[in-house]
DSSP file (Angstrom, degrees, kcal/mol; ACC not computed):
  #  RESIDUE AA STRUCTURE BP1 BP2  ACC     N-H-->O    O-->H-N    N-H-->O    O-->H-N    TCO  KAPPA ALPHA  PHI   PSI    X-CA   Y-CA   Z-CA
    1    1 A M              0   0    0      0, 0.0     2,-0.3     0, 0.0    13,-0.1   0.000 360.0 360.0 360.0 153.4   27.7  -43.1  -37.5
    2    2 A G        -     0   0    0     11,-0.2    11,-2.4    49,-0.1     2,-0.5  -0.950 360.0 -48.6 146.2-164.4   26.3  -40.5  -35.2
    3    3 A I  E     -A   12   0A   0     -2,-0.3     2,-0.4     9,-0.2     9,-0.2  -0.917  46.3-174.0-111.7 133.1   23.7  -39.9  -32.5
    4    4 A V  E     -A   11   0A   0      7,-2.7     7,-2.3    -2,-0.5     2,-0.6  -0.984  19.5-137.4-128.4 136.0   20.2  -41.1  -32.9
    5    5 A M  E     +A   10   0A   0     -2,-0.4     2,-0.5     5,-0.2     5,-0.2  -0.848  25.5 178.6 -95.4 120.2   17.3  -40.5  -30.5
    6    6 A L  E >   -A    9   0A   0      3,-2.5     3,-2.4    -2,-0.6    -2,-0.0  -0.974  67.5 -28.0-123.8 116.7   15.2  -43.6  -29.9
    7    7 A C  T 3  S-     0   0    0     -2,-0.5    -1,-0.1     1,-0.3     3,-0.1   0.871 122.4 -52.2  49.1  46.8   12.2  -43.5  -27.6
    8    8 A N  T 3  S+     0   0    0      1,-0.2     2,-0.4     0, 0.0    -1,-0.3   0.628 116.6 115.6  64.5  15.1   13.7  -40.7  -25.5
    9    9 A F  E <   -A    6   0A   0     -3,-2.4    -3,-2.5     2,-0.0     2,-0.6  -0.918  68.0-125.1-111.3 142.2   16.9  -42.7  -25.1
   10   10 A L  E     -A    5   0A   0     -2,-0.4     2,-0.5    -5,-0.2    -5,-0.2  -0.757  26.4-170.4 -86.7 123.7   20.2  -41.5  -26.5
   11   11 A Y  E     -A    4   0A   0     -7,-2.3    -7,-2.7    -2,-0.6     2,-0.6  -0.968   4.1-163.6-117.2 120.3   21.8  -44.1  -28.7
   12   12 A I  E     -A    3   0A   0     -2,-0.5    -9,-0.2    -9,-0.2     2,-0.1  -0.911  17.0-135.4-106.8 118.0   25.3  -43.5  -29.8
   13   13 A E        -     0   0    0    -11,-2.4     2,-0.2    -2,-0.6   -11,-0.2  -0.391  20.6-147.8 -68.4 147.6   26.4  -45.5  -32.8
   14   14 A T        -     0   0    0      1,-0.2    37,-0.2   -13,-0.1    34,-0.2  -0.639  27.7 -75.7-111.5 172.2   29.9  -47.1  -32.5
   15   15 A M        -     0   0    0     35,-3.3     2,-0.3    32,-0.5    -1,-0.2  -0.233  40.8-177.1 -64.9 153.3   32.5  -47.9  -35.1
   16   16 A D    >   -     0   0    0     31,-0.1     3,-2.3    32,-0.1     4,-0.4  -0.963  39.6-115.8-143.4 148.9   32.2  -50.8  -37.4
   17   17 A T  G >  S+     0   0    0     -2,-0.3     3,-1.1     1,-0.3    12,-0.1   0.759 114.1  68.4 -61.3 -20.9   34.9  -51.8  -39.9
   18   18 A D  G 3  S+     0   0    0      1,-0.2    -1,-0.3    96,-0.1     7,-0.0   0.723  96.3  55.1 -66.7 -20.2   32.3  -51.1  -42.6
   19   19 A F  G <  S+     0   0    0     -3,-2.3    -1,-0.2    95,-0.1    -2,-0.2   0.512  84.2 113.3 -90.3  -5.9   32.6  -47.4  -41.6
   20   20 A L  S <  S-     0   0    0     -3,-1.1    95,-0.9    -4,-0.4     2,-0.0  -0.322  70.8-113.9 -70.2 147.2   36.4  -47.2  -42.1
   21   21 A T  B  >  -B  114   0B   0     93,-0.2     4,-2.6     1,-0.1     5,-0.3  -0.298  37.5 -99.6 -68.2 165.2   38.0  -45.1  -44.8
   22   22 A R  H  > S+     0   0    0     91,-1.0     4,-2.4     1,-0.2    90,-0.2   0.909 122.3  45.5 -55.7 -46.7   39.8  -47.0  -47.5
   23   23 A E  H  > S+     0   0    0     88,-2.5     4,-2.0     2,-0.2     5,-0.2   0.902 112.6  49.3 -68.7 -40.8   43.3  -46.4  -46.0
   24   24 A A  H  > S+     0   0    0     87,-0.2     4,-3.0     1,-0.2     5,-0.4   0.919 113.7  47.0 -63.6 -42.3   42.2  -47.2  -42.5
   25   25 A Y  H  X>S+     0   0    0     -4,-2.6     4,-2.1     1,-0.2     5,-1.9   0.918 109.0  55.0 -64.2 -43.4   40.6  -50.5  -43.6
   26   26 A R  I  <>S+     0   0    0     -4,-2.4     5,-2.4    -5,-0.3    -1,-0.2   0.906 119.1  32.6 -56.6 -43.5   43.7  -51.4  -45.7
   27   27 A V  I  <>S+     0   0    0     -4,-2.0     5,-1.3     3,-0.2    -2,-0.2   0.951 122.7  42.5 -81.4 -52.2   46.0  -51.1  -42.7
   28   28 A L  I  <5S+     0   0    0     -4,-3.0    -3,-0.2    -5,-0.2    -2,-0.2   0.877 133.9  16.6 -67.2 -37.8   43.8  -52.2  -39.8
   29   29 A I  I  X5S+     0   0    0     -4,-2.1     4,-1.4    -5,-0.4    -3,-0.2   0.865 131.9  39.7-101.6 -50.8   42.2  -55.1  -41.6
   30   30 A G  I  ><S+     0   0    0     -5,-1.9     4,-1.0     2,-0.2    -3,-0.2   0.977 122.0  37.6 -65.6 -57.9   44.3  -55.9  -44.6
   31   31 A R  I >><S+     0   0    0     -5,-2.4     4,-1.2     1,-0.2     3,-0.5   0.880 113.5  56.2 -65.7 -38.3   47.8  -55.4  -43.2
   32   32 A S  H 3><S+     0   0    0     -5,-1.3     4,-2.8     1,-0.2     8,-0.4   0.873 104.1  55.2 -62.8 -33.7   47.0  -56.9  -39.8
   33   33 A G  H 3< S+     0   0    0     -4,-1.4    -1,-0.2     1,-0.2    -2,-0.2   0.786 101.2  58.0 -67.9 -27.3   45.9  -60.0  -41.6
   34   34 A E  H << S+     0   0    0     -4,-1.0    -1,-0.2    -3,-0.5    -2,-0.2   0.808 111.4  42.7 -69.1 -29.2   49.3  -60.2  -43.3
   35   35 A V  H  < S-     0   0    0     -4,-1.2     2,-0.3    -3,-0.3    -2,-0.2   0.919 137.3 -26.3 -80.1 -47.9   50.9  -60.3  -39.8
   36   36 A S     X  -     0   0    0     -4,-2.8     4,-2.3    -5,-0.1    -1,-0.3  -0.899  40.1-138.3-168.6 135.8   48.4  -62.7  -38.3
   37   37 A E  H  > S+     0   0    0     -2,-0.3     4,-2.2     2,-0.2     5,-0.1   0.830 110.8  55.7 -64.4 -31.2   44.8  -63.8  -38.9
   38   38 A F  H  > S+     0   0    0      2,-0.2     4,-2.1     1,-0.2    -1,-0.2   0.915 107.5  47.8 -66.5 -43.0   44.4  -63.8  -35.1
   39   39 A L  H  > S+     0   0    0     -7,-0.2     4,-2.7     2,-0.2     5,-0.2   0.915 110.3  52.2 -64.0 -43.6   45.5  -60.2  -34.9
   40   40 A R  H  X S+     0   0    0     -4,-2.3     4,-2.8    -8,-0.4     5,-0.2   0.922 109.4  50.1 -58.2 -44.4   43.2  -59.2  -37.7
   41   41 A A  H  X S+     0   0    0     -4,-2.2     4,-2.5     1,-0.2    -1,-0.2   0.911 112.1  46.9 -62.6 -42.6   40.3  -60.8  -35.9
   42   42 A E  H  X S+     0   0    0     -4,-2.1     4,-1.3     2,-0.2    -2,-0.2   0.923 113.9  47.1 -65.9 -43.9   41.1  -59.0  -32.6
   43   43 A I  H  X S+     0   0    0     -4,-2.7     4,-0.6     1,-0.2     3,-0.3   0.930 114.3  47.4 -64.1 -45.0   41.5  -55.6  -34.4
   44   44 A G  H >< S+     0   0    0     -4,-2.8     3,-1.1    -5,-0.2     4,-0.3   0.915 111.1  50.3 -62.1 -43.6   38.3  -56.1  -36.3
   45   45 A A  H >< S+     0   0    0     -4,-2.5     3,-0.5     1,-0.2    -1,-0.2   0.737 103.8  61.5 -68.1 -22.0   36.3  -57.2  -33.2
   46   46 A S  H >< S+     0   0    0     -4,-1.3     3,-2.1    -3,-0.3     4,-0.3   0.640  77.8  89.6 -78.3 -14.9   37.6  -54.1  -31.3
   47   47 A A  G X< S+     0   0    0     -3,-1.1     3,-2.0    -4,-0.6   -32,-0.5   0.848  77.2  62.5 -53.9 -39.6   36.0  -51.6  -33.7
   48   48 A S  G <  S+     0   0    0     -3,-0.5    -1,-0.3    -4,-0.3    -2,-0.1   0.609  91.2  68.1 -67.5  -9.9   32.7  -51.4  -31.7
   49   49 A R  G <  S+     0   0    0     -3,-2.1     2,-0.3   -35,-0.1    -1,-0.3   0.569  94.0  70.6 -81.2  -8.7   34.5  -50.1  -28.7
   50   50 A Y    <   -     0   0    0     -3,-2.0   -35,-3.3    -4,-0.3     3,-0.1  -0.832  66.5-147.7-120.1 149.7   35.3  -46.8  -30.4
   51   51 A Q  S    S+     0   0    0     -2,-0.3     2,-0.3   -37,-0.2    -1,-0.1   0.755  80.1   7.7 -83.9 -27.1   33.2  -43.8  -31.5
   52   52 A D  S  > S-     0   0    0      1,-0.1     4,-1.9   -37,-0.1     5,-0.2  -0.950  76.7 -99.4-152.8 169.7   35.2  -42.8  -34.5
   53   53 A E  H  > S+     0   0    0     -2,-0.3     4,-2.8     1,-0.2     5,-0.2   0.873 114.5  55.3 -61.9 -41.4   38.1  -43.8  -36.8
   54   54 A D  H  > S+     0   0    0      1,-0.2     4,-2.3     2,-0.2    -1,-0.2   0.925 110.3  43.7 -63.4 -45.1   40.7  -41.6  -35.2
   55   55 A T  H  > S+     0   0    0      1,-0.2     4,-2.3     2,-0.2    -1,-0.2   0.869 113.9  52.9 -67.8 -33.9   40.2  -43.0  -31.7
   56   56 A Y  H  X S+     0   0    0     -4,-1.9     4,-2.6     2,-0.2     5,-0.2   0.924 109.2  48.8 -63.6 -45.9   40.1  -46.5  -33.1
   57   57 A L  H  X S+     0   0    0     -4,-2.8     4,-2.3     2,-0.2    -2,-0.2   0.931 112.1  48.2 -60.7 -46.5   43.4  -45.9  -35.0
   58   58 A V  H  X S+     0   0    0     -4,-2.3     4,-2.0     1,-0.2    -1,-0.2   0.929 114.3  46.1 -60.8 -45.9   45.1  -44.5  -31.9
   59   59 A A  H  X S+     0   0    0     -4,-2.3     4,-2.5     1,-0.2    -1,-0.2   0.897 112.8  49.1 -65.7 -40.8   43.9  -47.4  -29.7
   60   60 A M  H  X S+     0   0    0     -4,-2.6     4,-2.7     2,-0.2    -1,-0.2   0.847 108.4  53.8 -70.7 -32.6   44.9  -50.1  -32.3
   61   61 A R  H  X S+     0   0    0     -4,-2.3     4,-2.7    -5,-0.2    -1,-0.2   0.938 110.8  46.7 -63.5 -44.6   48.4  -48.6  -32.7
   62   62 A K  H  X S+     0   0    0     -4,-2.0     4,-2.2     2,-0.2    -2,-0.2   0.925 113.0  49.7 -61.6 -44.4   48.9  -48.8  -28.9
   63   63 A F  H  X S+     0   0    0     -4,-2.5     4,-1.8     1,-0.2    -2,-0.2   0.924 113.0  46.0 -58.7 -47.2   47.5  -52.4  -28.9
   64   64 A V  H  X S+     0   0    0     -4,-2.7     4,-2.9     1,-0.2    -2,-0.2   0.878 110.2  53.7 -67.9 -38.1   49.9  -53.4  -31.7
   65   65 A L  H  X S+     0   0    0     -4,-2.7     4,-2.1     2,-0.2    -1,-0.2   0.901 106.8  52.4 -63.0 -39.6   52.9  -51.7  -30.1
   66   66 A N  H  X S+     0   0    0     -4,-2.2     4,-0.7     1,-0.2    -1,-0.2   0.909 112.4  45.5 -60.8 -41.1   52.2  -53.6  -26.9
   67   67 A I  H >< S+     0   0    0     -4,-1.8     3,-0.9     1,-0.2     7,-0.3   0.916 110.6  53.4 -66.3 -43.4   52.2  -56.8  -29.0
   68   68 A A  H 3< S+     0   0    0     -4,-2.9    -2,-0.2     1,-0.3    -1,-0.2   0.845 109.2  49.4 -61.3 -34.0   55.3  -55.8  -30.9
   69   69 A N  H 3< S+     0   0    0     -4,-2.1    -1,-0.3     1,-0.2    -2,-0.2   0.609 126.4  26.0 -82.6 -12.1   57.1  -55.2  -27.6
   70   70 A N  S <X S+     0   0    0     -3,-0.9     4,-1.7    -4,-0.7     3,-0.3  -0.398  70.1 154.3-144.0  61.9   56.1  -58.6  -26.2
   71   71 A P  H  > S+     0   0    0      0, 0.0     4,-2.8     0, 0.0     5,-0.2   0.852  72.7  58.0 -63.7 -34.0   55.5  -60.8  -29.2
   72   72 A G  H  > S+     0   0    0      1,-0.2     4,-2.5     2,-0.2     5,-0.2   0.908 105.8  49.3 -62.5 -41.6   56.3  -64.0  -27.3
   73   73 A G  H  > S+     0   0    0     -3,-0.3     4,-1.9     2,-0.2    -1,-0.2   0.902 113.0  47.0 -63.8 -41.7   53.5  -63.3  -24.8
   74   74 A Y  H  X S+     0   0    0     -4,-1.7     4,-1.0    -7,-0.3    -2,-0.2   0.947 114.2  46.3 -65.5 -48.1   51.0  -62.6  -27.5
   75   75 A L  H ><>S+     0   0    0     -4,-2.8     5,-3.4     1,-0.2     3,-0.6   0.890 111.6  52.3 -62.5 -39.2   51.9  -65.7  -29.5
   76   76 A D  H ><5S+     0   0    0     -4,-2.5     3,-1.6    -5,-0.2    -1,-0.2   0.873 102.2  59.3 -64.8 -36.6   51.8  -67.8  -26.4
   77   77 A S  H 3<5S+     0   0    0     -4,-1.9    -1,-0.2     1,-0.3    -2,-0.2   0.772 112.3  40.0 -64.4 -24.1   48.3  -66.6  -25.6
   78   78 A W  T <<5S-     0   0    0     -4,-1.0    -1,-0.3    -3,-0.6    -2,-0.2   0.260 115.7-115.3-103.4   9.1   47.2  -68.0  -28.9
   79   79 A N  T < 5S+     0   0    0     -3,-1.6    -3,-0.2    -5,-0.1     3,-0.1   0.866  85.1 117.9  57.2  38.8   49.3  -71.2  -28.6
   80   80 A L    >>< +     0   0    0     -5,-3.4     4,-2.1    -6,-0.1     3,-1.5   0.332  31.4 105.5-112.1   4.1   51.3  -70.1  -31.6
   81   81 A I  T 34 S+     0   0    0     -6,-0.6    -5,-0.1     1,-0.3    -1,-0.1   0.793  84.1  45.9 -60.6 -30.0   54.7  -69.7  -29.9
   82   82 A D  T 34 S+     0   0    0     -7,-0.1    -1,-0.3     1,-0.1    -2,-0.1   0.593 116.4  45.9 -87.1 -10.6   56.0  -73.0  -31.5
   83   83 A E  T <4 S+     0   0    0     -3,-1.5     2,-0.4     1,-0.2    -2,-0.2   0.713 110.4  47.0-102.8 -25.8   54.7  -72.0  -35.0
   84   84 A I  S  < S-     0   0    0     -4,-2.1    -1,-0.2    -9,-0.0     3,-0.0  -0.965  81.8-118.4-126.4 134.7   55.7  -68.4  -35.5
   85   85 A D     >  -     0   0    0     -2,-0.4     4,-2.6     1,-0.2     5,-0.2  -0.576  20.8-149.1 -69.8 118.0   59.1  -66.8  -34.8
   86   86 A P  H  > S+     0   0    0      0, 0.0     4,-2.8     0, 0.0     5,-0.2   0.861  94.1  53.2 -59.4 -37.5   58.5  -64.2  -32.1
   87   87 A D  H  > S+     0   0    0      2,-0.2     4,-2.1     1,-0.2     5,-0.1   0.934 112.5  43.2 -65.2 -45.1   61.3  -61.9  -33.4
   88   88 A E  H  > S+     0   0    0      2,-0.2     4,-2.5     1,-0.2    -1,-0.2   0.903 114.3  51.4 -65.8 -40.9   59.9  -61.8  -36.9
   89   89 A F  H  X S+     0   0    0     -4,-2.6     4,-2.4     1,-0.2    -2,-0.2   0.918 109.7  49.8 -61.6 -43.5   56.4  -61.4  -35.5
   90   90 A G  H  X S+     0   0    0     -4,-2.8     4,-2.2     2,-0.2    -1,-0.2   0.895 110.1  50.7 -61.9 -40.9   57.6  -58.5  -33.4
   91   91 A T  H  X S+     0   0    0     -4,-2.1     4,-2.0     2,-0.2    -2,-0.2   0.927 111.8  47.0 -62.1 -45.7   59.3  -56.9  -36.4
   92   92 A Q  H  X S+     0   0    0     -4,-2.5     4,-2.2     1,-0.2    -2,-0.2   0.873 110.6  52.4 -64.8 -37.4   56.1  -57.2  -38.5
   93   93 A A  H  X S+     0   0    0     -4,-2.4     4,-2.5     2,-0.2    -1,-0.2   0.890 107.7  51.7 -66.6 -38.9   54.0  -55.8  -35.6
   94   94 A H  H  X S+     0   0    0     -4,-2.2     4,-2.1     2,-0.2    -2,-0.2   0.912 109.7  49.8 -62.6 -41.9   56.3  -52.8  -35.3
   95   95 A K  H  X S+     0   0    0     -4,-2.0     4,-2.2     1,-0.2    -2,-0.2   0.909 110.2  50.5 -62.5 -41.4   55.9  -52.2  -39.1
   96   96 A L  H  X S+     0   0    0     -4,-2.2     4,-2.6     2,-0.2    -2,-0.2   0.916 107.9  52.7 -62.6 -43.2   52.1  -52.4  -38.7
   97   97 A A  H  X S+     0   0    0     -4,-2.5     4,-2.2     1,-0.2    -1,-0.2   0.896 109.5  49.6 -59.7 -40.0   52.2  -49.9  -35.9
   98   98 A N  H  X S+     0   0    0     -4,-2.1     4,-2.2     2,-0.2    -1,-0.2   0.884 109.9  50.8 -66.1 -38.4   54.1  -47.5  -38.1
   99   99 A D  H  X S+     0   0    0     -4,-2.2     4,-2.0     2,-0.2    -2,-0.2   0.896 109.6  50.4 -64.9 -40.1   51.6  -48.0  -40.9
  100  100 A I  H  X S+     0   0    0     -4,-2.6     4,-2.5     1,-0.2    -2,-0.2   0.915 109.6  51.3 -63.6 -42.4   48.7  -47.3  -38.5
  101  101 A L  H  X S+     0   0    0     -4,-2.2     4,-1.8     1,-0.2    -2,-0.2   0.908 107.2  53.4 -60.7 -42.4   50.5  -44.1  -37.4
  102  102 A A  H  X S+     0   0    0     -4,-2.2     4,-0.7     1,-0.2    -1,-0.2   0.908 110.9  46.1 -60.7 -42.3   50.9  -43.0  -41.0
  103  103 A V  H >< S+     0   0    0     -4,-2.0     3,-1.0     1,-0.2    -1,-0.2   0.919 110.2  53.1 -66.5 -42.4   47.2  -43.4  -41.6
  104  104 A S  H 3< S+     0   0    0     -4,-2.5    -1,-0.2     1,-0.3    -2,-0.2   0.801 107.7  52.0 -65.7 -26.7   46.3  -41.6  -38.4
  105  105 A K  H 3< S+     0   0    0     -4,-1.8    -1,-0.3    -5,-0.2    -2,-0.2   0.635  91.8  92.3 -81.2 -14.5   48.5  -38.6  -39.4
  106  106 A T  S << S-     0   0    0     -3,-1.0     5,-0.1    -4,-0.7    -3,-0.0  -0.657  91.8-106.2 -79.6 130.9   46.7  -38.5  -42.8
  107  107 A P    >   -     0   0    0      0, 0.0     3,-2.3     0, 0.0     4,-0.4  -0.273  28.6-117.6 -56.3 143.4   43.8  -36.0  -42.7
  108  108 A L  G >  S+     0   0    0      1,-0.3     3,-1.4     2,-0.2     4,-0.2   0.852 113.6  56.0 -52.4 -41.0   40.5  -37.9  -42.8
  109  109 A D  G 3  S+     0   0    0      1,-0.3    -1,-0.3     2,-0.1     3,-0.2   0.568 105.6  53.3 -73.2  -6.1   39.4  -36.5  -46.1
  110  110 A K  G <  S+     0   0    0     -3,-2.3    -1,-0.3     1,-0.1    -2,-0.2   0.363  88.8  79.3-104.6   2.3   42.6  -37.8  -47.7
  111  111 A R  S <  S-     0   0    0     -3,-1.4   -88,-2.5    -4,-0.4   -87,-0.2   0.448 102.3-109.5 -89.6  -1.1   42.2  -41.4  -46.5
  112  112 A G        -     0   0    0    -90,-0.2    -1,-0.3    -3,-0.2   -88,-0.1  -0.116  47.2 -51.9  91.1 165.6   39.7  -42.3  -49.2
  113  113 A P        -     0   0    0      0, 0.0   -91,-1.0     0, 0.0     2,-0.4  -0.286  54.9-105.4 -73.5 158.5   36.0  -43.0  -49.0
  114  114 A A  B     -B   21   0B   0    -93,-0.2     2,-1.3   -92,-0.1   -93,-0.2  -0.690  27.9-135.3 -77.8 136.7   34.4  -45.4  -46.6
  115  115 A D              0   0    0    -95,-0.9   -95,-0.1    -2,-0.4    -1,-0.1  -0.565 360.0 360.0 -95.5  70.9   33.3  -48.5  -48.5
  116  116 A E              0   0    0     -2,-1.3    -1,-0.2   -97,-0.1   -97,-0.1   0.463 360.0 360.0 -79.8 360.0   29.8  -48.9  -46.9
């Protein structure tokens, strides 16, 4: 990650899940997959929108909290409302949001190495 000069154009690299520290990857990719494969895919695909791990964590916590507060709407958008209990899904999403917060409060150098 960083800034690279290419042909007099400024190119700013964006996040990729390959750049995540061990703890961020464990929560954002691993734990989110325990909640839903659909959620894991969305969180993973969102990485490129962010410049660094900290902003990615903050944004994904907000995203997951929105889902946790309206689990039925999220499940319905994926046509999963008849397959997954919205209350249980909402509970799991709240737990995931708390896990994301815990990682974001951990200093970057204490989150483990990035597994590039």
